[in-house]
C-alpha positions as CSV (number, residue, x, y, z in Angstrom):
1,M,-33.9,-48.8,-67.5
2,A,-32.6,-52.4,-67.5
3,K,-32.9,-54.6,-64.4
4,S,-29.2,-54.6,-63.8
5,N,-29.1,-50.8,-63.7
6,L,-32.1,-50.8,-61.4
7,K,-30.2,-53.0,-59.0
8,L,-26.9,-51.2,-59.1
9,D,-27.9,-47.5,-59.3
10,A,-30.2,-47.2,-56.3
11,Y,-29.6,-48.0,-52.7
12,K,-33.3,-47.3,-51.9
13,V,-36.3,-46.7,-54.1
14,Y,-39.1,-44.7,-52.3
15,F,-42.8,-45.0,-52.9
16,V,-45.6,-43.0,-51.3
17,S,-48.1,-45.8,-51.6
18,E,-48.1,-49.6,-52.1
19,R,-50.1,-49.1,-55.3
20,L,-47.4,-47.0,-56.9
21,K,-44.9,-49.7,-56.0
22,E,-47.2,-52.3,-57.7
23,I,-47.5,-50.1,-60.8
24,A,-43.7,-49.7,-60.9
25,I,-43.2,-53.5,-60.7
26,R,-45.7,-54.0,-63.5
27,Q,-44.1,-51.4,-65.7
28,T,-40.5,-52.5,-65.1
29,G,-40.6,-56.2,-64.3
30,Y,-38.4,-55.5,-61.3
31,S,-39.6,-56.5,-57.8
32,F,-37.9,-53.6,-56.0
33,P,-36.6,-55.4,-52.9
34,N,-34.9,-52.1,-52.1
35,G,-38.3,-50.3,-52.2
36,E,-39.6,-48.5,-49.1
37,L,-42.7,-46.6,-48.3
38,I,-42.4,-43.0,-47.3
39,L,-44.9,-40.2,-46.6
40,N,-44.6,-36.7,-48.0
41,P,-44.4,-33.9,-45.4
42,V,-47.7,-32.8,-43.8
43,N,-48.2,-29.1,-44.1
44,M,-49.5,-28.6,-40.5
45,E,-47.8,-27.5,-37.4
46,E,-50.1,-29.7,-35.3
47,I,-52.5,-32.5,-35.7
48,G,-55.7,-33.4,-33.8
49,I,-59.5,-33.7,-34.1
50,L,-60.9,-30.2,-34.7
51,A,-64.3,-29.2,-33.4
52,Y,-67.0,-30.2,-35.9
53,P,-68.4,-27.1,-37.7
54,N,-71.7,-26.1,-36.2
55,T,-73.5,-25.0,-39.3
56,I,-76.9,-26.1,-40.7
57,T,-75.6,-26.0,-44.3
58,L,-73.1,-28.8,-44.9
59,Q,-69.8,-27.5,-46.0
60,M,-67.9,-29.7,-48.4
61,A,-64.3,-29.0,-49.4
62,C,-62.5,-30.0,-52.6
63,V,-58.8,-29.4,-52.1
64,G,-56.1,-29.5,-54.8
65,R,-54.7,-28.0,-57.9
66,L,-57.3,-26.7,-60.3
67,H,-56.4,-29.1,-63.1
68,A,-59.6,-31.0,-64.0
69,K,-57.9,-33.8,-66.0
70,V,-56.0,-34.8,-62.9
71,K,-58.0,-33.7,-59.9
72,G,-61.5,-34.4,-61.4
73,Q,-63.3,-31.3,-60.2
74,A,-65.4,-31.3,-63.3
75,V,-66.8,-34.8,-62.5
76,L,-67.7,-33.5,-59.0
77,L,-69.6,-30.5,-60.4
78,Q,-71.4,-32.7,-62.8
79,C,-72.5,-35.0,-60.0
80,L,-73.7,-32.1,-57.9
81,S,-75.7,-30.8,-60.9
82,D,-78.2,-33.6,-60.6
83,K,-81.7,-32.6,-59.7
84,K,-81.6,-34.4,-56.3
85,W,-78.7,-32.3,-55.2
86,K,-80.4,-29.1,-56.1
87,T,-82.9,-29.7,-53.2
88,R,-80.3,-30.4,-50.6
89,N,-78.6,-28.0,-48.2
90,W,-74.9,-27.9,-49.0
91,Q,-72.1,-25.6,-50.0
92,L,-69.0,-26.7,-52.0
93,N,-65.7,-24.8,-51.2
94,I,-63.0,-25.4,-53.8
95,Y,-59.5,-24.7,-52.5
96,G,-56.4,-24.3,-54.7
97,K,-55.1,-22.5,-57.8
98,G,-54.5,-23.8,-61.3
99,P,-55.0,-23.4,-65.0
100,D,-58.6,-24.6,-65.1
101,I,-60.1,-22.0,-62.8
102,N,-62.0,-20.2,-65.6
103,Y,-63.2,-23.5,-67.0
104,L,-64.5,-24.7,-63.6
105,K,-66.2,-21.3,-63.0
106,L,-67.9,-21.7,-66.4
107,L,-69.1,-25.1,-65.4
108,T,-70.7,-23.8,-62.2
109,E,-72.7,-21.4,-64.4
110,S,-73.6,-24.0,-66.9
111,F,-74.7,-26.5,-64.2
112,D,-76.6,-23.7,-62.3
113,L,-74.3,-24.1,-59.3
114,K,-72.9,-20.6,-59.1
115,D,-74.6,-19.8,-55.8
116,R,-73.5,-23.2,-54.3
117,V,-69.8,-23.2,-55.1
118,A,-67.1,-20.9,-53.7
119,F,-63.6,-20.7,-55.2
120,C,-61.4,-20.0,-52.2
121,G,-58.0,-20.0,-53.8
122,H,-54.8,-20.9,-51.9
123,V,-54.9,-20.8,-48.1
124,N,-51.9,-20.8,-45.7
125,D,-53.4,-22.4,-42.6
126,I,-55.0,-25.7,-43.6
127,R,-56.6,-26.5,-40.2
128,K,-57.9,-23.0,-39.6
129,D,-58.9,-22.0,-43.1
130,I,-60.2,-25.4,-44.3
131,W,-60.9,-28.0,-41.7
132,Q,-62.4,-25.7,-39.0
133,K,-65.0,-24.7,-41.6
134,N,-65.7,-27.9,-43.5
135,H,-67.4,-31.2,-42.7
136,I,-66.0,-33.4,-45.4
137,L,-63.4,-33.7,-48.1
138,L,-64.5,-34.5,-51.7
139,M,-61.6,-35.9,-53.8
140,P,-62.7,-37.1,-57.3
141,S,-59.1,-37.5,-58.6
142,Y,-58.0,-39.3,-61.7
143,Y,-54.4,-39.7,-60.4
144,E,-52.8,-39.6,-57.0
145,G,-49.9,-41.0,-55.1
146,M,-50.7,-40.6,-51.5
147,P,-52.6,-37.4,-51.5
148,I,-51.5,-35.0,-48.7
149,A,-54.9,-33.3,-48.8
150,L,-56.5,-36.5,-47.7
151,V,-54.0,-37.2,-45.0
152,E,-54.3,-33.7,-43.6
153,A,-58.1,-34.0,-43.6
154,M,-58.0,-37.3,-41.7
155,L,-55.4,-35.9,-39.2
156,S,-57.9,-33.0,-38.6
157,G,-60.7,-35.5,-37.9
158,R,-62.6,-35.3,-41.2
159,T,-64.0,-38.0,-43.4
160,A,-63.8,-38.1,-47.2
161,V,-65.3,-39.3,-50.5
162,A,-62.3,-40.3,-52.7
163,T,-61.7,-42.3,-55.8
164,D,-59.9,-45.6,-55.9
165,V,-56.6,-44.2,-57.2
166,G,-53.1,-44.1,-55.7
167,G,-53.0,-44.9,-52.0
168,N,-56.5,-43.8,-51.1
169,I,-57.8,-47.3,-50.5
170,E,-54.8,-48.0,-48.3
171,I,-55.9,-45.4,-45.7
172,I,-59.7,-45.2,-46.1
173,N,-61.9,-48.0,-44.8
174,Q,-65.1,-48.0,-46.8
175,Q,-68.0,-46.6,-44.8
176,Q,-65.9,-46.6,-41.6
177,T,-63.4,-43.8,-42.1
178,G,-64.6,-42.6,-45.5
179,F,-66.1,-43.5,-48.9
180,I,-64.4,-44.9,-52.0
181,A,-65.7,-44.5,-55.5
182,S,-64.7,-47.5,-57.7
183,A,-63.9,-45.4,-60.8
184,V,-63.5,-41.8,-61.9
185,N,-66.7,-41.1,-63.7
186,K,-70.1,-39.5,-62.9
187,R,-71.9,-42.8,-62.1
188,S,-69.3,-44.2,-59.7
189,Y,-68.4,-41.0,-58.0
190,G,-72.1,-40.0,-57.8
191,E,-72.9,-43.3,-56.1
192,A,-70.2,-42.8,-53.5
193,L,-71.3,-39.2,-53.0
194,E,-74.9,-40.4,-52.5
195,M,-73.8,-43.1,-50.1
196,A,-72.0,-40.4,-48.1
197,W,-75.0,-38.1,-48.1
198,Q,-77.3,-40.8,-46.8
199,K,-74.8,-41.3,-43.9
200,R,-74.1,-37.6,-43.2
201,E,-75.2,-38.0,-39.6
202,S,-72.2,-40.3,-39.2
203,W,-69.6,-37.9,-40.7
204,Q,-68.4,-36.6,-37.4
205,G,-67.9,-40.1,-36.0
206,M,-66.2,-41.3,-39.1
207,G,-63.9,-38.3,-39.0
208,I,-62.8,-39.3,-35.5
209,A,-62.2,-42.8,-36.7
210,A,-60.3,-41.4,-39.6
211,F,-58.0,-39.5,-37.3
212,S,-57.3,-42.7,-35.2
213,S,-56.7,-44.7,-38.3
214,M,-54.3,-42.2,-39.8
215,N,-52.4,-41.9,-36.5
216,Q,-51.9,-45.7,-36.6
217,Y,-50.7,-45.5,-40.2
218,F,-48.0,-43.0,-39.2
219,E,-46.9,-45.2,-36.3
220,N,-46.2,-48.1,-38.8
221,P,-42.5,-48.8,-38.3
222,T,-42.1,-49.8,-41.9
223,I,-43.0,-46.3,-43.1
224,A,-40.6,-43.4,-42.9
225,K,-42.3,-40.6,-40.9
226,H,-42.4,-37.0,-42.1
227,I,-44.5,-34.7,-40.0
228,N,-42.7,-31.4,-40.3
């Protein structure tokens, strides 16, 4: 679309993260003075810090459509297949539906993770069915805008290990409210995952900080608010 059309055809252009706006500027050459940040609706009736799960086995959640070329679940499984992870006490719970479920199940068998990984499908109550049961969100995505799964985890008082895509870096403070992998590959995500594991005693406190940070983000007057 030519610059003149961009100016005339849209009263407002909405973006879910600053990074997506930057990408749009780079791709079109238009500065989008009519651009505005907006947040997608959060699929929770309430927000607040949930009680931390009292389980010896650390419960790690991967939430999103089962599409490995977008959400990166295969990279996560590859990281967890390393020898050092085989000696650690953890459980991975994968939530969501999608075309790659059989492929991902095959990977758990190939990586000898079948007893460590649960495919939980789609759930209706995110707080009760996911965040009351899990200690941390693992999000190895190749592409994101402003992922609602991350926002919902933070608004429930949970920290995360996410990749530096979309708006993730805009709402996660490295080693304060979560962990950011610099790239979407085994080495980078594995390093971030290892950093998180070594600081696992801090996950609860980081989740509390994540909730406070996300609350402040929603209170930003320049961002349109959309919580149900």
